[in-house]
C-alpha positions in Angstrom: 12.9 13.2 -5.9 10.1 11.4 -4.1 9.0 7.8 -4.7 5.6 6.3 -4.1 4.8 2.6 -4.2 1.9 0.4 -3.1 0.5 -3.1 -3.0 3.7 -5.1 -2.7 2.0 -7.8 -0.7 5.3 -8.9 0.7 5.5 -12.5 2.0 8.2 -15.1 2.2 6.6 -17.1 -0.6 7.5 -14.4 -3.1 11.3 -13.9 -2.8 11.4 -12.2 -6.2 9.2 -9.4 -4.9 11.2 -9.2 -1.7 14.5 -9.0 -3.7 13.1 -6.3 -6.0 12.0 -4.2 -3.0 15.4 -4.5 -1.3 17.0 -3.5 -4.5 14.9 -0.4 -4.6 15.8 0.4 -1.1 19.5 0.1 -1.9 19.2 1.9 -5.2 16.8 4.6 -6.2 15.3 5.1 -2.8 18.7 5.9 -1.3 18.8 9.1 -3.2 15.2 10.1 -2.7 13.9 12.7 -0.3 11.1 10.4 0.8 9.6 6.9 0.1 5.8 6.6 0.5 4.3 3.1 0.8 0.5 3.4 0.3 -0.8 0.3 1.9 -0.8 -3.5 1.4 2.9 -3.4 2.0 2.6 -6.9 3.5 0.2 -9.7 2.3 -0.9 -10.1 5.8 -0.2 -8.5 9.2 -1.7 -9.8 12.4 0.0 -7.4 14.8 3.4 -5.9 15.7 3.8 -8.4 18.5 3.7 -11.3 15.9 6.6 -10.2 13.7 8.3 -13.1 12.0 12.0 -13.1 11.3 11.1 -12.3 7.6 9.0 -9.3 8.6 11.7 -8.2 11.0 14.3 -8.2 8.2 12.0 -5.9 6.1 11.7 -3.6 9.2 15.5 -3.5 9.5 15.9 -2.7 5.8 13.5 0.3 6.2 15.4 1.5 9.2 18.7 1.4 7.2 17.0 3.5 4.5 15.6 6.0 7.1 19.0 6.2 8.8 20.5 7.1 5.4 18.4 10.2 5.2 15.4 9.1 3.2 12.1 9.8 5.0 9.8 6.7 5.1 6.0 7.0 5.3 3.6 4.1 5.6 -0.2 4.0 5.1 -2.5 1.1 6.0 -4.0 -1.1 3.3 -6.8 -3.6 3.6 -4.3 -6.4 4.1 -2.1 -4.8 6.7 -4.4 -2.4 8.7 -3.0 -3.8 12.0 0.4 -2.3 11.3 1.1 -0.3 14.4 3.3 2.2 16.1 5.8 -0.4 17.3 6.7 -1.5 13.7 6.9 2.1 12.5 9.2 3.2 15.4 11.5 0.2 14.7 11.5 0.9 11.0 12.1 4.7 11.4 8.8 5.3 9.5 5.9 7.7 10.0 2.4 6.2 9.8 0.1 8.3 7.7 -3.7 8.5 8.0 -5.8 7.5 5.1 -6.5 9.9 3.5 -3.6 12.4 3.9 -2.8 15.6 2.0 1.0 16.2 1.5 2.9 18.8 -0.4 5.1 17.8 -3.3 7.2 20.6 -4.7 4.6 23.2 -3.8 1.5 21.2 -4.9 -0.9 19.6 -2.5 -1.5 15.9 -3.3 -4.1 13.6 -1.8 -2.7 10.2 -0.8 -5.0 7.2 -0.2 -4.8 3.4 -0.2 -7.8 3.5 -2.5 -10.2 0.9 -1.0 -12.5 3.6 0.5 -13.1 4.9 -3.0 -14.8 1.6 -4.1 -18.1 2.6 -2.6 -20.2 0.3 -5.0 -18.8 -2.7 -3.1 -21.2 -2.2 -0.2 -20.4 -5.4 1.6 -16.7 -4.6 1.6 -17.3 -1.1 2.9 -19.4 -2.5 5.8 -16.7 -4.9 6.7 -14.1 -2.1 6.4 -16.0 0.2 8.8 -16.3 -2.6 11.3 -12.6 -3.7 11.1 -11.3 -0.1 11.3 -13.5 0.8 14.3 -11.1 1.6 17.3 -12.9 -1.0 19.5 -12.6 -3.7 16.8 -8.9 -2.9 16.4 -8.3 -3.2 20.1 -10.1 -6.5 20.2 -8.2 -7.8 17.2 -4.8 -6.8 18.6 -5.6 -8.6 21.9 -6.8 -11.9 20.5 -4.5 -14.9 20.9 -1.9 -15.3 18.1 -3.4 -18.6 17.0 -6.9 -17.0 16.7 -5.4 -14.0 14.7 -3.7 -16.4 12.3 -6.9 -18.3 11.7 -8.9 -15.1 11.2 -6.3 -13.7 8.8 -6.4 -16.8 6.7 -10.3 -16.8 6.7 -10.5 -13.1 5.7 -7.9 -13.5 3.0 -9.6 -16.6 1.4 -13.0 -14.9 1.6 -11.6 -11.7 0.0 -10.1 -13.6 -2.9 -13.2 -15.6 -3.5 -15.5 -12.6 -3.4 -13.2 -10.5 -5.7 -13.3 -13.2 -8.4 -17.2 -13.2 -8.2 -17.7 -9.5 -8.4 -18.0 -7.4 -11.5 -15.0 -5.3 -12.5 -16.8 -2.0 -11.9 -17.7 -3.1 -8.3 -14.1 -3.6 -7.2 -12.8 -0.5 -9.0 -13.2 3.1 -7.7 -16.6 4.7 -8.0 -16.2 7.5 -10.6 -18.4 10.0 -8.8 -16.5 9.4 -5.5 -13.1 10.5 -6.9 -14.0 14.2 -7.7 -16.1 14.4 -4.5 -13.1 13.4 -2.3 -10.7 15.6 -4.3 -12.9 18.6 -3.9 -13.4 17.9 -0.2 -9.6 18.1 0.3 -9.0 20.9 -2.2 -6.5 19.1 -4.5 -6.0 18.5 -8.2 -3.9 15.4 -7.8 -4.9 12.1 -6.2 -2.5 9.1 -5.8 -3.7 5.7 -4.6 -3.3 2.0 -5.0 -5.5 -1.0 -4.1 -7.2 -1.6 -7.5 -4.1 -3.0 -9.2 -4.9 -1.0 -12.3 -1.9 1.4 -12.8 -2.6 4.4 -14.9 -2.7 8.2 -14.9 -6.3 9.4 -15.5 -6.9 13.0 -16.6 -9.9 14.6 -15.0 -11.9 17.8 -15.0 -13.0 19.0 -11.6 -15.1 22.1 -12.1 -13.1 24.3 -14.4 -9.7 22.9 -13.3 -7.7 20.1 -14.9 -6.9 17.3 -12.5 -5.4 13.8 -12.4 -5.8 10.5 -10.6 -2.7 8.4 -10.5 -3.1 4.7 -9.7 -0.1 2.8 -8.5 0.4 -0.7 -9.7 0.7 -3.9 -7.6 4.0 -5.8 -7.5 3.5 -9.3 -9.0 5.0 -9.9 -12.5 6.7 -6.5 -12.3 7.2 -3.6 -10.0 5.6 -0.1 -10.2 6.9 3.2 -8.8 5.7 6.8 -9.1 8.6 9.3 -9.2 7.7 12.9 -8.3 10.2 15.6 -9.1 10.2 19.2 -10.2 9.3 18.1 -13.7 6.2 16.3 -12.6 4.8 12.9 -12.0 6.3 9.8 -13.7 4.7 6.4 -13.3 6.7 3.5 -14.6 7.0 -0.3 -14.3 10.2 -2.2 -13.9 11.0 -5.9 -14.4 12.5 -8.1 -11.7 13.8 -11.7 -11.6 11.0 -14.3 -11.6 10.3 -16.4 -8.6 12.1 -19.8 -9.1 10.9 -22.6 -6.8 13.6 -24.1 -4.7 15.0 -27.5 -5.9 14.6 -30.4 -3.5 17.7 -31.4 -1.7 19.7 -34.1 -3.3 19.6 -37.6 -1.7 
């Protein structure tokens, strides 16, 4: 059995999501061959050298899973593209390129975060190309921590504001881009996240049946794709709601 998840957006302010993720690591993931996390694992990541105690605890939990025998694979998302080799080494994880073709039970499967498929959002794609440029990455990783914190907040706020203003078809994948990318990589199955629109889409590429599986984001519930010899199974699961902490008694 193989598990794939995406878009957890882990942060201290959402202990319910953190608890659900740790439950997954201690439960279903312990018996899996591999766990794939396809981007936006953290809500924000400003560099491996800036790990908070909270982020370090997540790193250690992944290491425990890796040490138990489950392979762990990570892919960059648009929120955590500065995740680096130091984190992956400490977590016992392998960093995957976006896109990557892997083999699940004899079938080649294309894995992506999914943001590069949204080609109609031209402003976002220009920003993506700039931020993923090796020179830009080097500059970002070497900025002072205070500057990186400010820049991360600015980018996150701008992203939220722009997403609310854009039409739904702009922030979703471009239909023509999906078969093009799948044909380019010679696959009939694509798995990605990013759009927060979980579904299994049946496709026709040439004369072959194909499918695009969209992983859901973790907010009001969690989502996981299980792959086994019987096929691909996408399902949601509930977790305990986030309860604000009560003020200390006088």
